[in-house]
C-alpha positions in Angstrom: 71.8 113.7 17.6 68.5 115.0 18.8 66.7 112.8 21.2 62.9 112.7 21.1 61.1 111.8 24.3 58.1 109.5 24.0 55.2 111.4 25.9 53.6 108.0 26.6 56.6 106.5 28.2 56.0 105.6 31.9 58.6 108.1 33.1 56.7 110.9 31.3 53.3 110.2 32.6 51.8 111.5 35.8 49.4 109.4 37.8 45.8 110.5 37.5 44.6 112.2 40.7 41.4 111.1 42.3 38.5 113.6 41.8 37.1 115.1 45.0 33.8 113.5 46.0 32.6 116.8 47.5 32.9 119.0 44.4 33.2 119.0 40.6 36.1 121.5 40.3 39.0 120.0 42.2 40.9 116.8 42.9 40.7 115.2 46.3 44.3 116.2 47.1 43.6 119.8 46.2 40.6 120.1 48.4 42.5 118.4 51.3 45.1 121.1 51.1 42.5 123.9 50.5 40.5 123.0 53.6 43.5 123.8 55.8 44.4 127.1 54.2 42.6 130.4 54.5 43.5 131.0 50.9 41.2 128.0 50.0 41.8 125.8 47.0 42.9 128.8 45.0 46.0 129.2 47.1 47.3 125.8 45.7 46.3 126.4 42.1 48.3 128.0 39.3 47.0 131.5 38.4 45.5 130.4 35.1 43.4 127.8 36.9 42.1 129.8 39.9 38.9 130.8 38.2 37.9 127.2 37.8 38.3 126.4 41.5 37.2 129.8 43.0 34.4 129.3 45.5 35.1 125.5 45.9 32.6 124.4 48.6 35.2 122.1 50.2 37.4 125.0 51.3 35.0 128.0 51.3 34.5 130.3 54.2 30.8 129.3 54.1 31.7 125.7 54.8 31.9 124.9 58.5 35.2 123.6 59.7 37.5 124.9 57.0 40.3 127.3 57.8 38.6 130.0 55.7 35.5 129.5 57.8 37.4 129.7 61.1 39.1 132.9 59.9 35.7 134.3 58.9 34.2 133.6 62.3 37.0 135.5 63.9 36.5 138.4 61.5 32.8 138.6 62.1 33.1 138.3 65.9 35.7 141.1 66.0 33.5 143.2 63.7 30.5 142.8 66.0 32.2 143.2 69.3 34.9 145.8 68.5 33.5 147.9 65.5 29.8 147.3 65.3 27.6 148.6 62.5 25.0 151.4 63.0 21.8 150.3 64.7 19.8 150.7 61.5 21.9 148.1 59.8 21.6 145.7 62.7 17.9 146.1 62.7 17.8 144.8 59.2 19.7 141.7 60.2 17.4 141.1 63.2 14.4 141.5 61.0 15.7 139.0 58.5 16.5 136.6 61.3 12.9 136.7 62.5 11.4 136.8 58.9 9.9 140.2 59.6 9.5 143.2 57.3 11.9 146.1 57.3 12.8 149.3 55.6 16.2 150.6 54.6 16.2 154.4 54.4 19.9 154.5 55.1 20.8 152.2 52.2 22.6 149.7 54.4 21.6 146.6 52.3 24.4 147.2 49.9 27.0 147.2 52.7 25.4 144.1 54.3 25.6 142.3 51.0 29.2 143.3 50.4 30.1 141.9 53.8 28.4 138.7 53.0 25.7 139.2 55.8 22.8 139.1 53.4 22.1 137.7 49.9 19.4 138.1 47.3 17.6 141.2 46.1 14.4 143.0 46.6 11.9 141.7 47.6 13.6 138.5 48.6 16.5 139.4 50.8 17.9 136.6 53.0 20.3 136.6 55.9 23.4 134.4 55.5 25.1 132.3 58.1 27.7 135.0 58.4 24.9 137.5 59.1 23.5 135.2 61.8 27.0 135.0 63.3 27.1 138.8 63.5 23.7 139.0 65.2 24.7 136.3 67.7 28.1 137.9 68.5 26.3 141.2 69.3 24.3 139.6 72.1 26.3 136.6 73.4 28.2 137.0 76.6 32.0 136.9 76.3 34.4 136.2 79.1 38.1 136.8 79.9 39.7 133.4 80.3 43.2 131.8 80.5 44.1 129.7 77.4 46.8 127.0 77.6 48.4 126.0 74.3 49.0 122.2 74.5 50.4 121.5 71.0 50.8 122.8 67.5 50.5 121.0 64.1 52.6 122.6 61.4 51.1 120.5 58.7 47.5 121.6 59.3 48.6 125.0 60.7 46.4 124.5 63.8 46.9 124.4 67.5 45.3 122.4 70.3 44.4 124.7 73.2 42.5 124.5 76.5 40.1 127.4 77.0 39.8 127.3 80.8 36.6 129.3 81.0 34.8 126.9 78.5 36.0 123.4 79.4 39.3 122.5 81.1 39.0 118.9 80.0 38.2 119.4 76.3 40.9 120.9 74.1 39.7 122.8 71.1 41.3 123.6 67.7 42.3 127.1 66.7 44.3 128.6 63.8 48.0 128.6 64.4 48.4 131.8 62.5 46.0 133.5 64.9 48.3 132.6 67.8 51.5 133.6 66.2 50.1 136.9 65.1 48.7 137.7 68.5 51.8 136.7 70.5 54.7 137.3 68.2 56.0 133.9 69.0 57.1 131.2 66.6 55.1 127.9 66.4 57.9 126.1 68.2 57.7 128.6 71.1 53.9 128.2 71.6 53.4 124.8 73.3 52.9 125.0 77.1 52.5 128.8 77.0 49.5 130.6 78.6 47.5 133.3 77.0 44.6 135.6 78.0 41.7 135.9 75.6 38.0 136.7 75.3 35.7 133.8 74.5 32.0 133.0 74.1 32.2 130.4 76.9 28.5 129.5 76.8 28.6 127.7 73.4 28.2 123.9 73.4 29.9 123.1 70.1 33.7 123.6 70.3 33.8 124.8 66.7 31.5 127.7 67.8 34.1 128.9 70.3 35.7 132.1 69.0 38.8 133.6 70.7 39.6 137.3 70.4 41.9 139.8 72.1 44.6 137.2 72.6 47.7 138.2 74.5 50.5 136.5 76.4 49.5 136.0 80.1 51.6 137.0 83.0 52.7 134.2 85.4 49.6 132.6 86.9 49.3 132.5 90.8 49.0 129.4 92.8 45.4 128.0 92.8 44.4 129.8 89.6 42.4 126.8 88.5 40.0 127.1 91.4 38.5 130.4 90.1 36.1 131.1 87.2 36.4 133.5 84.3 35.4 137.1 84.8 32.5 138.4 82.8 32.9 141.5 80.7 
């Protein structure tokens, strides 16, 4: 005998999920997961639904504090400090920062827009937050500093670290994947390990602290906490 299931029976129904208060495209649960994934909300959505959640502001790289934003800050800082653009391209960003006129004989605006550093079109180009981060990274001072890993959180894929050259009493949050990639260690091996890194130690907001050139540190000598970080 064929059994027919009642689609309205309690065991067949799924509880309705709360809509996200910050967007119109996702549930609250989806955005909670998307914020802590560099793949954003799309990483937790079936392929046929990714278009509807693409660019969700709750998990986007343009939204401060998301994992995608943290990864973007690292990318931009490394771009500015390790592989900077031609001077002509940077002059455009500086001009837009100061609301000054500029010319683009080299055709760099297309590249700047593809990198997310500018938006708009002639004659109303605007610099983005990513572009401002690039300009800042080109001029801010970065220091070599010890970094102590205090703890890792596998759920949020983050780690709590002390950046000695910034503030030895105020741990900051960094992406766990950045640490595992830089060190080759598993998350379980990271707590209580010391690294060396470069950091913009003059920032006041811990979220603006960007660590690059991470590597495992050699054993630290006695009295290492008495010294300061060496400037580049």
